[in-house]
N, C-alpha and C positions, 0 to 999 in steps of 0.2 A: 141591562146582559150585554155583555161581551159576546159578540161573534167570532166565532172560528172559521176563517176562510179555507175551507177544503178546497185542494187542488187535486186533478187528476194525475196519476202517474202512470209510467208506463214499465212493462216488465222487460226487464235488459237480461236476464238468463233464467232459464227454467229451474225449478225445483228440483236440487238433487242432494243426495248422501253420499260422503266418503268412507270408503270401508278400505280397509288397508291399502290406503294412497289412491285409490281409483273412484273415479266419481260416476254414479250411478244416477241417471235421471229418476224422478219421483213422477208416478203417474200421479195427475192432477186431481183433486176433489171434483164430484159433480154436484152442481145448483139446480135448485127448482124454486120456482116462484114467479111472480108476477110483477114485482118492484124492483129492479136493479140497483143494488147500492153503489151507487157512484157519488162522486164531488156533486155534482149536478143536483141529485136529489136532496144530498145533507144540507146544502145550501139553501134549496128549495124549503126543507123542512124546518131550518132556521128561521126562514123568513116569514114562515105561516106561523110560527110560535110566536115571534115578536110583533105581528100583526093582532093577533088575537090578545097577547096581552095588553096592547096599546088600546084596543078596542073595550076591553072590560077596565082598564082605568080612565078612560073618557068616560063612561058610564057612570062609573062610581062616582066622579067628580060632580056631574051633572046632576045625580040623584042626590047629593048632600045640600044643594042649594035649594 
């Protein structure tokens, strides 16, 4: 399994729409939930999946003996 290294970014400009050459700021969406979507959480998820796969592969090899 190839890991994808997620990195946190940073906002450099608010969302906007251009109408007739004038930029208007867009009101950002609101979010609700207990698990923030971040690079840390995505990397943790990948580590967790990899660890579980390794456990299952080790178990299958031992079972064949």
